[in-house]
C-alpha positions as CSV (number, residue, x, y, z in Angstrom):
1,X,0.0,0.0,0.0
2,X,1.5,3.3,-1.0
3,X,1.6,6.4,1.2
4,X,-1.1,8.0,-1.0
5,X,-3.3,5.0,-0.7
6,X,-2.9,5.0,3.1
7,X,-3.8,8.7,3.2
8,X,-6.8,8.1,1.1
9,X,-8.0,5.2,3.3
10,X,-7.6,7.4,6.4
11,X,-9.7,10.1,4.9
12,X,-12.3,7.6,3.7
13,X,-12.5,6.0,7.1
14,X,-13.0,9.3,8.8
15,X,-16.0,10.0,6.6
16,X,-17.8,7.0,8.1
17,X,-16.1,6.7,11.5
18,X,-14.9,10.1,12.9
19,X,-14.5,8.5,16.3
20,X,-11.3,6.7,15.1
21,X,-9.2,9.8,16.0
22,X,-10.5,10.3,19.6
23,X,-7.4,11.0,21.6
24,X,-8.3,9.1,24.8
25,X,-10.2,6.1,23.5
26,X,-9.9,4.0,20.3
27,X,-7.1,3.1,18.0
28,X,-5.2,6.4,18.5
29,X,-5.1,5.8,22.3
30,X,-3.6,2.3,22.3
31,X,-0.9,0.4,20.4
32,X,-2.1,-1.7,17.5
33,X,-2.9,-5.2,18.6
34,X,-5.4,-7.6,20.2
35,X,-7.2,-7.1,23.5
36,X,-4.9,-8.0,26.4
37,X,-7.7,-10.0,28.0
38,X,-9.4,-12.1,25.2
39,X,-6.7,-11.8,22.6
40,X,-9.4,-11.8,19.9
41,X,-10.8,-8.4,19.2
42,X,-8.8,-5.3,18.6
43,X,-7.8,-3.3,21.7
44,X,-9.7,-0.1,22.1
45,X,-9.5,1.3,25.6
46,X,-6.3,1.9,27.7
47,X,-6.8,0.7,31.3
48,X,-5.0,1.0,34.6
49,X,-7.0,-1.3,36.9
50,X,-6.3,-4.2,39.3
51,X,-7.1,-6.7,36.5
52,X,-3.7,-5.7,35.1
53,X,-4.6,-5.4,31.4
54,X,-2.9,-2.8,29.3
55,X,-5.7,-2.2,26.8
56,X,-9.0,-3.9,26.2
57,X,-11.6,-4.4,23.6
58,X,-15.1,-3.1,24.1
59,X,-16.6,-6.4,25.3
60,X,-13.9,-7.0,27.8
61,X,-14.0,-3.5,29.1
62,X,-17.7,-3.7,29.6
63,X,-17.4,-7.1,31.4
64,X,-14.7,-5.9,33.7
65,X,-16.4,-2.6,34.5
66,X,-14.7,-0.6,37.2
67,X,-12.1,-3.4,37.7
68,X,-10.5,-2.3,34.5
69,X,-9.5,1.0,36.0
70,X,-7.7,1.9,39.3
71,X,-9.6,3.7,42.1
72,X,-8.4,7.1,40.9
73,X,-9.7,6.6,37.4
74,X,-13.1,5.1,37.8
75,X,-14.8,8.2,36.2
76,X,-12.5,7.9,33.2
77,X,-13.3,4.2,32.9
78,X,-17.0,4.9,33.1
79,X,-16.6,7.6,30.3
80,X,-14.5,5.2,28.2
81,X,-17.1,2.4,28.5
82,X,-20.0,4.7,27.7
83,X,-18.0,5.9,24.6
84,X,-17.3,2.3,23.5
85,X,-21.0,1.3,23.9
86,X,-21.9,3.9,21.2
87,X,-19.7,2.4,18.5
88,X,-21.1,0.7,15.5
89,X,-21.3,-3.1,15.3
90,X,-18.3,-3.2,12.8
91,X,-16.1,-1.1,15.1
92,X,-13.4,-3.9,15.2
93,X,-13.1,-4.0,11.4
94,X,-12.8,-0.2,11.3
95,X,-10.1,-0.2,13.9
96,X,-8.0,-2.7,12.0
97,X,-8.5,-0.7,8.8
98,X,-7.4,2.4,10.6
99,X,-4.2,0.7,11.8
100,X,-3.6,-0.4,8.2
101,X,-4.1,3.1,7.0
102,X,-1.7,4.5,9.6
103,X,0.9,1.9,8.9
104,X,0.7,0.3,12.3
105,X,-0.4,-3.0,10.7
106,X,0.4,-4.5,7.3
107,X,-2.4,-4.5,4.7
108,X,-2.6,-8.3,5.1
109,X,-4.2,-7.7,8.6
110,X,-7.3,-6.5,6.7
111,X,-7.6,-9.7,4.6
112,X,-10.3,-11.3,6.8
113,X,-12.5,-8.2,6.8
114,X,-15.8,-8.6,5.0
115,X,-16.6,-5.9,2.5
116,X,-20.3,-6.2,3.3
117,X,-21.9,-3.0,4.6
118,X,-18.7,-0.9,4.0
119,X,-18.8,1.9,1.5
120,X,-17.3,1.0,-1.9
121,X,-14.6,3.6,-1.5
122,X,-13.4,1.9,1.7
123,X,-13.6,-1.6,0.3
124,X,-11.6,-0.6,-2.7
125,X,-8.6,-0.2,-0.3
126,X,-9.0,-3.7,1.1
127,X,-6.5,-6.3,-0.1
128,X,-8.0,-8.9,-2.4
129,X,-9.3,-12.1,-0.7
130,X,-6.8,-14.9,-0.6
131,X,-7.3,-17.5,-3.2
132,X,-8.4,-20.9,-1.8
133,X,-5.6,-23.6,-1.9
134,X,-5.8,-25.8,-5.0
């Protein structure tokens, strides 16, 4: 993916998901990677609580509740969880695409993302599906 393609993908993603650039929550606030708890969904929220997880996905943050944040940051944790609850169902795909667009992940990381329900200008930036083995 060229730098121009990455720039275009970032601009296209921000058209449909302006929340991607939130400075305290989301892909800008954490290092690219999987949730420190479930290791399946993309990480989304930085934490500091007794559970000891560095960054969590939406589901894990909601399940842990206040235990995801230390006593001094419960209000921030509550705000982070409320923010995460408002995200669209495809938030995880959009986060991965954002990290591809910013160069934090290789384009192959987006290979498993379904183009269904994404605008054509976004899906045009997705890598082609892998061919089945012969």
